[in-house]
N, C-alpha and C positions, 0 to 999 in steps of 0.2 A: 413249507416245512424244510425244503432244501436250503432256503436262505438262512434259516436258523442254524442248520447243521454247518453251513459254511462260516457263519459268524462264530459259532462255538469253536470250530477248527482254527479259525484265524486267531481268536483269543488264546487258545491253547498254545499255538505256535509263538504268539507274541510273548506269552508268559515264559515259555521255554527259552526264547531268545534273550529276554531280560535276565533270567537266572544265569544263563551261560555268559552273558556279557558281564554280570557282576563277578562271576568266578574268574573271568579273564582279567578284569581290572584288579582283582585281589591278587592274582598270580603275578601280574606286572608289578604291583606295589611291593610284593615280597621279593621279587627278583631285584628291583632297584635298591631296596633296603639292604639286601644281602651283599650286593655289589659295593654299596657305599661302606658297609661295615667291614668287608674284606679289604677294601682300599685303605681305610683308616688303620686297620690292624697291620697291614703290610708296611704302611708309612711309619707306624709306631716302631715296628721291629727294625726297619732300616735306620730310623732316627736314633734309636738307642745304640745300635752298632756304630753309627757314624759319630755319635758323641764320645764313645769310648776310644775310637780311633783318633779323633781330634784331641782328646784329652792326653793320650799317651804321646802323640806326636808333638803336642805343645810342651809337655814336660821335657821331652828329649831336646827339643829346640831351645827351650829356656836353659836347660842344664848346659848344653853345648855353648850357647852364647855366654853364659856365666863363666865357663871355663876359659873361653877366649879372652874375656875381659878381666880374668882373675878375681871376679866378685860374683858369686852365685846369685845374689839378690838382684843384680843388674840384669841378668838374663831373664829372670822372671818378670821384672819390671818392664823390660822392653817388649816381651811377648804379651803381657797384660795390656800395655799401651797400644800395641797393634790390634788386639781384640777390641779395645775401647774405640779405636778409630773405625774399625770395620762395623761395629755396632752403631755408631753414629751415622755412618753412610747408609746402612740398611734402614735405620729409623727415618732418615730424611726421605728415602725413596720407597718407604713401605707401601704406599698406595699403588705405585706403579709396578713394583717388583713382587709384592706378596698379595695384597687384597684383590686386585683386579684379576690376576691369573687364577687365584683360588676360586673366586666367584665364577669365572668363565669355565673352569674345569668342572665345578659342581653342576652348573647349569647344563653343560654338554652331556654329562653323565645322566642327569635326571631326564633331559629331553630326548635322549637317544632312544628312538623307537625301533631301530633296525635290529638290534642285538637280541 
């Protein structure tokens, strides 16, 4: 009779352990999802601000170059050409500069168990 009581007690504890483990996994999943979402949101806010800063600085530089050359369109053409050159360099190196660091960052955040 005592063996049956021990088995029932063991099964009850195993069931409680499994339920708590499921809750823990669920909480970890929610934590990682919320961290990823907040990271995306902050990156989006910084990106939008950065785009506006870059836009206005580019306009100012193009206007200044145009005034120096006495042809406004040349300033915009030179700045546009510089951005085209930068875009080509980034496209050529996209695997090394963008894809691999983004994947590594994502995997580090997902696999990080200490936080």
